[in-house]
C-alpha positions in Angstrom: 79.4 47.1 44.2 82.7 45.4 45.2 83.9 46.1 41.6 83.1 49.8 42.1 85.3 49.8 45.2 88.3 47.8 43.8 88.2 49.6 40.4 88.6 53.0 42.2 90.8 52.0 45.1 93.7 54.4 44.1 91.2 57.4 44.0 89.6 56.4 47.3 92.8 55.6 49.1 94.6 58.7 47.9 91.9 61.1 49.2 92.7 62.9 52.5 92.5 60.3 55.2 91.4 58.0 52.4 92.3 54.6 53.7 90.5 55.2 57.0 87.4 56.4 55.1 87.7 53.4 52.8 87.6 51.1 55.8 84.5 52.9 57.1 82.9 52.6 53.7 83.5 48.9 53.5 81.8 48.4 56.9 78.9 50.6 55.9 78.4 48.6 52.7 78.6 45.4 54.7 75.6 46.2 56.9 73.6 47.6 54.0 73.9 44.3 52.1 75.8 45.9 49.2 79.1 44.1 49.7 78.2 40.6 48.4 75.2 39.5 46.3 72.2 38.0 48.0 71.4 34.3 47.5 67.7 33.5 47.1 68.4 29.9 48.5 69.6 31.3 51.9 67.3 30.7 54.8 65.7 34.2 55.4 66.3 36.2 58.6 62.7 35.8 59.5 63.5 32.2 60.4 66.3 33.4 62.6 63.8 35.6 64.5 61.6 32.6 65.1 64.6 30.7 66.6 65.4 33.7 68.8 61.8 33.7 70.2 61.9 29.9 70.8 65.3 30.1 72.5 64.1 32.9 74.8 60.9 31.0 75.7 63.0 27.9 76.6 65.5 29.8 78.7 62.6 31.5 80.6 60.9 28.1 81.2 64.2 26.7 82.5 64.7 29.6 84.9 67.9 30.7 83.2 66.7 34.2 82.3 63.9 36.4 83.5 61.0 37.0 81.3 61.6 40.5 80.0 59.1 43.1 79.0 58.6 43.1 75.3 60.7 45.7 73.6 58.9 48.3 71.5 58.3 47.4 67.9 60.8 49.0 65.5 59.3 52.1 64.0 60.1 53.3 60.4 62.0 56.2 61.8 64.5 53.7 63.4 65.3 52.1 60.1 68.0 54.3 58.5 68.0 52.5 55.2 66.1 49.9 53.2 67.1 46.3 53.7 67.7 43.7 51.0 65.3 40.8 50.5 65.6 38.3 53.3 67.0 40.7 55.9 65.3 41.9 59.1 65.6 44.6 61.7 66.1 43.4 65.3 66.7 45.1 68.6 70.0 44.2 70.3 68.1 43.3 73.5 66.0 40.7 71.7 69.0 38.8 70.5 71.5 39.2 73.4 71.6 38.5 77.1 74.0 41.0 78.7 75.8 40.5 82.0 77.8 43.4 83.5 81.3 42.8 84.8 82.3 42.9 88.4 83.2 46.1 90.3 86.6 45.0 91.5 88.0 47.0 94.4 91.7 48.0 94.4 92.1 45.9 97.6 91.3 42.8 95.4 94.1 43.4 92.9 97.0 41.0 93.0 100.5 41.0 91.5 99.7 37.9 89.6 96.8 35.5 89.0 93.8 35.8 86.7 93.9 38.9 84.5 91.1 41.4 85.0 89.8 42.8 81.7 89.2 46.6 81.9 88.2 48.9 79.2 91.8 49.8 78.2 92.6 46.1 77.7 90.0 46.0 75.0 91.4 48.6 72.7 95.1 48.5 73.7 97.0 45.3 73.7 99.9 46.9 75.5 97.7 48.1 78.4 98.8 46.4 81.6 96.4 44.0 83.4 95.4 44.0 87.1 95.1 40.5 88.5 92.8 38.7 91.0 92.3 35.3 92.6 90.2 33.1 90.3 88.5 31.4 93.2 87.0 34.7 94.3 85.3 35.4 91.0 81.7 34.2 90.1 81.4 32.1 86.9 79.2 34.8 85.4 82.2 37.2 85.5 84.6 34.8 83.8 85.4 35.1 80.1 87.5 33.1 77.7 88.4 33.1 74.0 85.4 33.9 71.8 83.4 35.7 74.5 81.4 38.6 73.0 81.8 41.9 74.9 80.3 45.3 74.7 82.0 48.2 76.4 79.3 50.6 77.4 81.4 53.2 79.2 84.5 55.2 78.3 85.7 57.9 76.0 83.9 58.5 72.7 86.0 57.5 69.8 88.2 55.1 71.8 86.5 52.6 74.0 82.8 52.2 73.2 81.8 49.3 71.1 81.7 45.5 70.5 84.7 43.2 70.9 85.4 39.5 70.7 87.8 38.4 73.4 90.7 36.3 72.1 93.4 36.5 74.9 92.5 33.6 77.1 90.7 33.1 80.4 90.1 36.3 82.4 87.8 38.1 84.8 85.6 40.9 83.5 85.6 44.3 85.2 82.6 46.6 85.4 81.5 48.9 82.5 81.8 45.9 80.1 78.9 43.5 79.3 79.6 39.9 78.4 77.0 38.7 76.0 75.2 35.4 75.2 73.2 35.1 72.1 69.5 34.0 72.3 68.9 31.7 69.4 72.3 31.9 67.7 70.9 34.2 65.0 74.2 36.1 64.4 77.7 35.0 63.2 79.5 36.9 66.0 82.0 38.5 63.7 79.1 40.0 61.8 77.4 41.0 65.0 80.5 43.0 66.0 80.4 44.8 62.6 76.7 45.5 63.0 77.0 47.0 66.4 80.2 49.0 65.7 78.7 50.7 62.6 76.1 52.2 65.0 78.7 53.7 67.4 77.8 57.3 66.5 74.2 56.6 67.5 75.4 54.9 70.7 77.7 57.7 71.6 75.0 60.3 71.0 72.9 58.5 73.7 75.8 58.5 76.2 75.6 60.6 79.3 78.3 61.8 81.7 81.0 64.4 81.9 83.7 65.5 79.5 85.8 62.4 80.2 84.1 59.1 81.0 80.6 58.7 79.5 78.1 55.8 79.8 75.4 54.2 77.7 72.7 52.6 79.8 71.7 49.0 79.4 68.2 50.0 78.3 69.5 52.2 75.5 71.8 49.4 74.3 68.9 46.9 74.3 66.8 49.3 72.2 69.5 49.7 69.6 68.3 48.5 66.2 70.6 46.1 64.2 70.5 44.6 60.8 70.0 40.8 60.7 70.9 39.1 57.3 70.5 35.4 56.6 73.2 33.5 58.5 74.9 32.2 55.4 75.2 35.7 54.0 76.6 36.9 57.3 79.5 34.5 56.8 80.0 35.7 53.2 80.0 39.3 54.2 82.6 38.8 56.9 84.8 36.9 54.5 84.6 39.8 52.0 85.2 42.4 54.8 88.3 40.5 55.9 89.5 40.3 52.3 89.0 44.1 51.7 90.5 45.1 55.1 93.6 43.0 54.3 93.8 44.9 51.0 93.5 48.2 53.0 96.4 47.0 55.2 98.6 46.4 52.1 97.6 49.8 50.7 98.4 51.5 54.0 101.8 49.8 54.2 102.6 50.6 50.6 101.5 54.2 51.1 103.6 54.5 54.3 106.7 53.1 52.5 106.1 55.5 49.6 105.7 58.4 51.9 108.8 57.5 53.8 110.9 57.1 50.7 109.5 60.4 49.3 110.4 62.2 52.5 113.9 60.9 52.4 114.3 61.9 48.8 113.0 65.4 49.5 115.3 65.8 52.5 118.3 64.6 50.5 117.6 67.2 47.8 117.1 69.9 50.3 120.3 69.0 52.1 122.1 69.5 48.8 120.8 73.1 48.8 122.2 73.8 52.3 125.5 72.3 51.2 125.9 74.8 48.4 129.2 76.7 48.6 127.7 80.1 47.7 124.7 81.8 46.2 125.7 80.8 42.6 126.0 77.2 43.6 122.6 77.5 45.4 121.0 79.0 42.2 122.2 76.0 40.1 121.0 73.5 42.7 117.7 75.4 43.0 117.2 75.3 39.2 117.6 71.5 39.2 115.1 71.2 42.0 112.6 73.6 40.4 112.3 71.4 37.4 110.7 68.7 39.6 108.7 70.9 42.1 105.3 69.4 41.4 106.5 65.8 41.7 108.7 66.5 44.8 106.6 68.8 46.9 103.3 66.9 47.0 102.6 67.2 50.8 102.3 69.9 53.3 105.2 68.4 55.3 107.5 68.5 52.2 106.6 72.2 51.6 107.2 73.0 55.2 110.6 71.3 54.9 111.4 73.4 51.9 110.4 76.6 53.8 112.7 75.7 56.7 115.5 75.0 54.2 115.0 78.4 52.7 115.2 80.0 56.1 118.4 78.1 56.9 119.9 79.2 53.6 118.9 82.8 54.1 120.6 83.2 57.5 123.7 81.3 56.2 124.2 83.9 53.4 123.6 81.4 50.6 120.3 82.8 49.2 121.7 85.8 47.5 125.2 86.7 46.3 127.4 89.0 48.5 128.2 92.4 47.2 131.8 93.6 47.9 130.7 97.2 47.9 128.4 96.6 50.9 129.5 98.2 54.2 130.7 95.2 56.3 129.0 94.1 59.5 132.1 95.3 61.4 131.1 98.9 60.6 127.6 98.1 62.0 129.2 97.0 65.2 131.1 100.3 65.5 127.9 102.3 65.1 126.2 100.0 67.7 129.1 100.6 70.1 128.7 104.4 69.6 125.0 104.3 70.2 125.3 102.2 73.3 128.0 104.5 74.7 125.6 107.5 74.1 122.7 105.7 75.9 125.0 104.8 78.8 126.1 108.5 79.0 122.4 109.6 79.0 121.6 107.1 81.8 119.2 105.2 79.5 121.3 102.0 79.4 123.5 100.2 82.0 127.1 99.7 81.0 127.4 96.0 80.0 130.2 93.7 81.2 132.6 92.7 78.5 131.2 89.6 76.7 133.0 86.4 75.9 133.7 86.2 72.2 131.7 83.6 70.2 133.9 80.5 70.4 134.7 78.2 67.4 132.5 75.5 68.9 129.5 77.9 69.0 129.8 79.0 65.4 127.1 77.1 63.6 128.4 77.5 60.1 131.1 79.3 58.2 130.2 83.0 57.5 130.4 84.7 54.1 132.8 87.6 53.6 131.6 90.8 55.4 129.5 88.9 58.0 130.3 88.6 61.7 129.4 86.3 64.6 128.1 88.2 67.6 126.1 87.5 70.7 122.5 88.8 70.5 123.0 91.1 73.4 125.7 93.0 71.4 123.3 94.0 68.7 119.8 93.9 70.5 118.3 95.5 73.5 116.0 93.1 75.3 113.0 94.5 77.3 110.9 92.3 79.6 107.3 93.3 79.9 105.9 94.8 83.2 103.9 92.7 85.7 100.6 94.5 85.4 98.3 93.4 88.2 95.1 91.5 87.1 93.0 93.7 89.4 94.0 96.7 87.1 92.4 95.0 84.1 89.5 96.8 82.4 87.3 95.8 79.5 88.4 98.9 77.6 91.4 101.1 77.5 95.0 100.5 76.4 95.6 96.8 75.4 98.2 94.7 77.1 100.2 92.4 74.9 100.2 89.0 76.8 101.5 85.6 75.9 98.0 84.7 74.7 98.2 87.6 72.2 101.5 86.4 70.6 100.8 84.2 67.5 103.1 83.3 64.6 104.5 86.5 63.2 101.6 88.7 64.3 99.5 89.7 67.3 96.2 88.1 68.0 93.7 90.1 70.0 90.9 87.6 70.3 91.4 87.6 74.1 92.1 91.1 75.3 93.0 92.7 78.6 93.3 96.5 79.1 94.2 99.1 81.6 92.9 102.6 81.7 94.6 105.3 79.7 95.4 107.2 82.9 97.2 104.3 84.4 98.9 103.4 81.1 100.5 106.9 81.1 102.6 105.8 84.0 104.2 103.0 81.9 105.4 104.8 78.8 108.6 102.7 78.8 106.6 99.6 78.0 104.6 101.1 75.1 105.3 99.2 71.8 105.8 100.7 68.4 105.2 99.6 64.8 107.7 97.0 63.6 108.8 96.0 67.2 109.5 92.3 67.4 108.3 90.5 70.5 108.9 86.9 71.6 106.9 85.0 74.2 109.0 83.5 77.0 106.4 80.9 78.2 105.9 78.1 75.8 107.8 79.8 73.0 107.4 76.8 70.7 104.1 75.1 70.2 103.1 72.4 67.7 102.4 75.1 65.0 105.7 76.9 65.4 107.5 79.7 67.2 105.4 82.3 69.1 106.7 85.7 68.1 105.1 88.8 66.5 106.0 91.8 64.5 103.8 94.7 65.8 101.7 96.5 63.2 100.1 99.9 63.3 96.7 98.2 63.9 98.1 96.7 67.2 98.8 100.1 68.7 98.6 101.5 71.3 99.6 98.5 73.4 101.8 97.8 76.4 104.2 94.9 77.0 103.2 92.5 79.8 105.6 90.3 81.7 106.8 87.0 80.2 106.8 88.6 76.7 110.1 90.2 75.6 110.8 93.0 73.0 113.9 92.5 70.9 115.1 95.8 69.4 118.3 96.3 67.4 120.7 99.0 68.3 121.4 101.7 65.6 118.9 100.0 63.2 121.6 97.4 62.6 119.2 94.5 61.9 116.1 94.6 59.7 112.8 93.2 61.0 112.6 90.8 58.2 116.1 89.3 58.8 115.5 89.1 62.5 112.2 87.2 61.8 114.0 84.8 59.5 116.7 84.1 62.1 114.1 83.5 64.8 112.2 81.0 62.6 115.3 79.2 61.4 116.4 76.0 63.0 119.5 77.7 64.3 117.4 79.6 66.8 114.5 77.2 67.4 116.8 74.2 68.0 119.0 76.2 70.4 116.2 76.9 72.8 116.3 74.5 75.8 113.1 75.3 77.7 113.6 75.4 81.4 110.9 74.8 84.0 109.1 77.4 86.1 106.1 76.3 88.0 105.6 73.5 85.5 105.5 75.9 82.5 108.3 75.5 79.9 110.0 78.8 79.5 113.1 80.7 78.3 114.7 83.8 79.7 115.9 87.0 78.0 119.4 86.3 79.4 119.3 82.9 77.7 118.3 84.4 74.3 120.7 87.4 74.7 123.7 85.1 75.1 123.1 83.1 72.0 125.3 83.5 68.9 123.9 85.5 65.9 125.1 85.8 62.3 125.2 89.5 61.5 125.2 90.3 57.7 125.8 93.7 56.1 122.6 95.7 56.3 122.1 96.0 52.4 122.5 92.3 52.2 119.9 91.8 54.9 117.4 93.6 52.7 118.3 91.5 49.6 118.0 88.3 51.7 114.5 89.3 52.9 113.3 90.2 49.4 114.5 86.9 48.0 113.1 85.0 50.9 109.7 86.7 50.5 109.7 85.7 46.8 110.5 82.1 47.5 108.1 81.8 50.4 105.4 83.1 48.2 106.2 80.3 45.7 105.8 77.8 48.6 102.5 79.3 49.6 101.3 78.9 45.9 102.4 75.3 46.0 100.4 74.8 49.1 97.3 76.4 47.5 97.6 74.2 44.5 98.0 71.2 46.8 94.9 72.1 48.8 92.8 72.7 45.6 93.9 69.3 44.2 93.1 67.6 47.5 89.7 69.2 47.6 89.0 68.0 44.1 90.2 64.5 45.0 88.0 64.5 48.0 84.9 65.6 46.0 85.5 62.8 43.5 86.0 60.2 46.2 82.8 61.6 47.9 80.8 61.1 44.6 82.1 57.5 44.5 81.1 56.9 48.1 77.6 58.3 47.5 77.2 55.9 44.5 78.4 53.0 46.6 75.9 53.4 49.4 73.0 54.6 47.2 
């Protein structure tokens, strides 16, 4: 069985989350007796059970423990797999005496003295200790190196389980049992493995709230454990240590390889952004394309490629410039004419003269025909209306709220509406197809920028406060180019979220004052077409990667099934 593992380590370790699953598999094989061969000359576990019974009888006779009610016999339904020859099932309560830690009060904490071991000190070596006076602690609440502990309270997935204390003399806090074996039937390193492979069962028996949960002493005592011959327990632990060390080396090697790969990919992507023009970019891209399938082998590397393409798009390096294009300066003239008309009609306030974009604000050198502007020169910003929650109805005209702004599209999973009659009073906040909106509260989350391009299926809908509409004057900026700019690092990294009632936010004034690279309108359309083509290629790469990973995972799953069968 070990040969099956070691012969297929690259396949198992390379699967999604493979090394963690490999560690779990090693422990599962350990407690099923499939990690090392059995030795017929080993003293069978049935003899260990006799010693447990004799030791319990002696301790009761000496008054050191109370005579406990016999635990229920282990039923067939409690035996999840067949045991090897010479092994036995045993209840945890038959083999361990468990003593709960002391409920220390905050008033007993000291700045120094004897460390108090709390749950967080078991699974986090950097967790700080509280301290107490040793003279105030009963001997039964003192632990030292080698004390076997079971945390029976905590957060599933983090703090439940068995531990062997190896950090010196200390006092034990409540919610942790210190354990003494009856009959020395277990090698304690194996006992720890045996308990911790049953954590899912333990956690399923826990009770409590969403945070802290507890497993009662009675449920712990009833837990069934495997008991191999003592000599085999030592061989199993030695093999587990050997294989876990191998996993550590694989993990370190994988981390080094991933880091080197990420640096290589970034260096090559940087060479794209340093291209002098579209022709130079095309040559660099061709060199990169020849090695796509060896370079872009992770979602993060494909995401880095996408961000590089966005950066190139808004820098004017994705497509060649056409001298016959009407320059951006002509777009600015048309914008000025439209704004003057809107001011004259009373539809727009006259803006104060804006400071020109300074040299220090220019993020890169512009191609011929482009122009640096402030966003407020080319876009009209509209903040949503503060519709009152008491107006909300289950049906009617939908309100576009922060929660409805996703990544590029609206999400109506959670809707709020107002009546059609009331909506008629707020025509100025009605959205139209291809409007671009940006959330002002938490605009950037872990999955990206929260903005949306409104589609016909979203209509009719009204703009709610803390969401802004960004509309170009005179049709001077295409929706696709604006979306590319918003998603590029030039915009995302320029946002410095402020604080309002503890919620990170941006303001329309902040966005409006930011510099914006304005290309000729025909070039905007060429940029978007090229970007769509290359982004589609990236999505294909991701699909191939996902399919390959799924196949890899299925193959690894077949191996795991063979290993535990």
